[in-house]
C-alpha angles and dihedrals in degrees: 000000000000122000089241091055092047090050092050090054090057089061128075141190131206089237091058091048096048089052089061103035108023129246122297099032101082113150093008115129095336118176143151123026094351091054089054090054091050092048089050087057091054097256127124097226099214099037115122099016107152116267116188117247124227102293091210092065115084125178113215107215133200115201120205122188122044099210112063089002091071092062098074130090106229091135092057096055113100091220098048138077123186101228100178143349136209143192133155088233117073093213091056093045088055090048092053092049090052096047095046098035089236125150098192121083139165131204094229144017089245090062096041095056090059089066106108091201092068122092101178140011131217107213113204100160128125118301095247088060099046099096095042091049097043092048090051091050094051093043086055089058098255133124117242142210114189137193118243139310106047095208145338104224138040090241091057091046089058092045092052093048093046092051093050093048093045096049097038090219125139120265123186131175115217096227106168097197089070092067103036105123092242090056093048089052093046092048093053095044089049091052089050092053092242094132091055104208107358098210106160137032135182114205128177145172119195119181111173119168138197113244092260093048091047093050092050089058099036099048139041119184089346096306127109116257125213089272093065106114092346119177112255095214091052084068097049106131098091083065106030091045091069089071103031089044093053107035102013087231120157123228110235106180140005145195114198135182122202128205139182117212129213086032095237099038114166117260100019129107142056109324093001097103137019091261096051083231119167097182133086092170133038132181122193138188110209135186124211134217088258092056094255127137131236128186107206126189131185113177131168100191138053133054102290116097141188142026119299142165140187120199119199121198135171091248104023141015130197127203125195121219112264140201090249090068097266110155126226107261141171113201138185143082093265096038129113112251103237120189089186141345122284119255104248096185088100087077092064133074109272091249090059096051092107134115113274141173130290096026094317094308097127096070091049092049090049092051095044094053095047091044092051091053095045092047093040095233136122115274116244093248093050128161093283095049090044093054091043087059097041108039096060088064091053090055092041089058091051088051090053090054087055094050095258101317110171110248135185118246114221121228122238096184120133111295117246114261 
């Protein structure tokens, strides 16, 4: 048998596997020759198969924020009960009650956290309120999962970390890029050494809107919302998470350029929004603590759309599908030949194996937070990972204000001792 033929047998594709095992059972109970192929690709074949949690343990959740907050699946998790919901708007409170089959609601987060029947709170309020709300939740003795981004200033980053460490409660950031199937695959291939040295990444978040879509986000009852003129790099985690969530690297310095296009776009410029922000697009070049490079974009205008990453290694590279028609692809002499991505729903409780937002990430985020509380461990996107994804954007924005000056990014990892 030729070396080329032997090498081809060490590779696998999802199409080949599904032909043998049937769709929907990828990575479940794999053994024998197929397991060898998976191991050759750098994947532990039976890692992550769902294992039921203690059925006697139920997490009583409070959900705050009836926009994005209504898109999660707390009510479908076998170890979770939605105890109460809250939103300042009555229509959204009613929407949350309907989605989560919950008959208890509060007019504000401040009232909800006084409920002694609640163990944890999902905070899906506006970004400027995240730190204030998460600190209030933890000070009330409750665990918290929060929408991105974790914070907007270095001072608030320190305040959030201090509160979590002082209270000893669980904090998780609901960063969707961590659980996109491409990221799960990249993370496991990286752990298996299949990338070789992963030296360069391109990560991007593009969120253009039609005029009607933009206005629905920018205004409520004729008044600007927190999104009006918001700084792109203060919403960086859908990009930065593609590196931190795969390699656990830390960004150490950044040079970032900001633009505004069209040149007189509404809502941007000194005194034209609450952030005095002149940029609706920012592009950064970042360095990591391992000496690697990342090109990171966050742009609100244009025709591109979505969250996307490309990971470049010395042995293998992986490319996410993009709005420009780019196909998903794994490339390299030592790479697995993937026809498509694996179906990672097998790693979830059966009741959570449903379609969900951001490439199926919502159900995984739901399960990870509940699992962390039931098992009394830190969630994977804990305070340190959250700040490692968020703080680089804060510094990138400062670099943009200084016409791309290269700036150091402070670390908010756990202090020694």
